[in-house]
C-alpha positions in Angstrom: -78.5 208.6 -21.0 -81.3 206.3 -19.9 -78.8 204.1 -18.1 -77.5 207.0 -16.1 -81.0 207.9 -15.1 -81.7 204.4 -14.0 -78.4 204.3 -12.1 -79.2 207.5 -10.2 -82.7 206.3 -9.3 -81.4 202.9 -8.4 -78.7 204.4 -6.2 -81.4 206.5 -4.5 -83.4 203.3 -3.8 -80.3 201.5 -2.5 -79.5 204.4 -0.2 -83.0 204.3 1.1 -82.7 200.6 1.9 -79.3 201.1 3.5 -80.7 203.7 5.8 -83.8 201.5 6.6 -81.4 198.7 7.7 -79.3 201.3 9.7 -82.5 202.5 11.4 -83.3 199.0 12.4 -79.7 198.2 13.6 -78.4 201.4 15.2 -78.8 201.4 19.0 -79.0 205.2 19.8 -81.5 207.8 18.6 -78.7 210.2 17.6 -77.1 207.5 15.4 -80.4 206.9 13.7 -80.9 210.7 13.2 -77.5 210.8 11.6 -78.5 208.0 9.2 -81.7 210.0 8.3 -79.6 213.1 7.6 -77.5 211.0 5.2 -80.6 209.8 3.4 -81.9 213.4 3.0 -78.7 214.6 1.3 -77.9 211.5 -0.8 -81.5 211.0 -2.1 -82.0 214.7 -2.8 -78.8 214.8 -4.8 -79.5 211.6 -6.7 -83.1 212.5 -7.6 -82.1 216.0 -8.7 -79.3 214.5 -10.8 -81.8 212.1 -12.4 -84.2 215.0 -13.2 -81.4 216.9 -14.9 -80.2 213.9 -16.8 -83.8 213.2 -18.0 -84.8 216.7 -19.0 -81.6 218.8 -19.2 -82.1 222.3 -18.0 -85.8 222.7 -18.2 -88.6 224.2 -16.1 -89.4 220.9 -14.5 -85.8 220.1 -13.6 -85.3 223.6 -12.1 -88.5 223.2 -10.1 -87.1 219.9 -8.7 -83.8 221.6 -7.9 -85.6 224.4 -6.0 -87.8 221.8 -4.2 -84.8 219.8 -3.2 -83.0 222.8 -1.9 -86.0 223.8 0.3 -86.3 220.1 1.4 -82.7 220.0 2.4 -83.0 223.3 4.3 -86.0 222.1 6.3 -84.4 218.7 6.8 -81.4 220.4 8.3 -83.5 222.5 10.6 -85.6 219.5 11.7 -82.6 217.3 12.3 -81.0 220.1 14.5 -84.2 220.6 16.5 -84.6 216.8 16.9 -81.0 216.4 18.0 -81.2 219.1 20.6 -84.4 217.6 21.9 -82.8 214.2 22.2 -79.8 215.7 24.1 -82.1 217.6 26.4 -84.1 214.5 27.1 -80.8 212.7 28.1 -80.0 215.6 30.4 -77.0 216.9 28.4 -76.5 220.3 26.8 -75.7 220.9 23.2 
């Protein structure tokens, strides 16, 4: 079980590095925003999976699940608002 936890956390770190490279290399702001949205979803899933693998169904893992659901909801709202602001700055409508 410890190997699976390490694998999930290691994948979360790898996804974070991949997105960091993408933020450095992608030319447009909307492309970089898309990379950040991928990071939000992938890291939230992997961290939550690691918590459930470590503790099973416990109070701590359920708190992490609720926290990640709230985090994903806010991340989606902020990505949408940022994307619309970027489009408005470019003079296009969404």
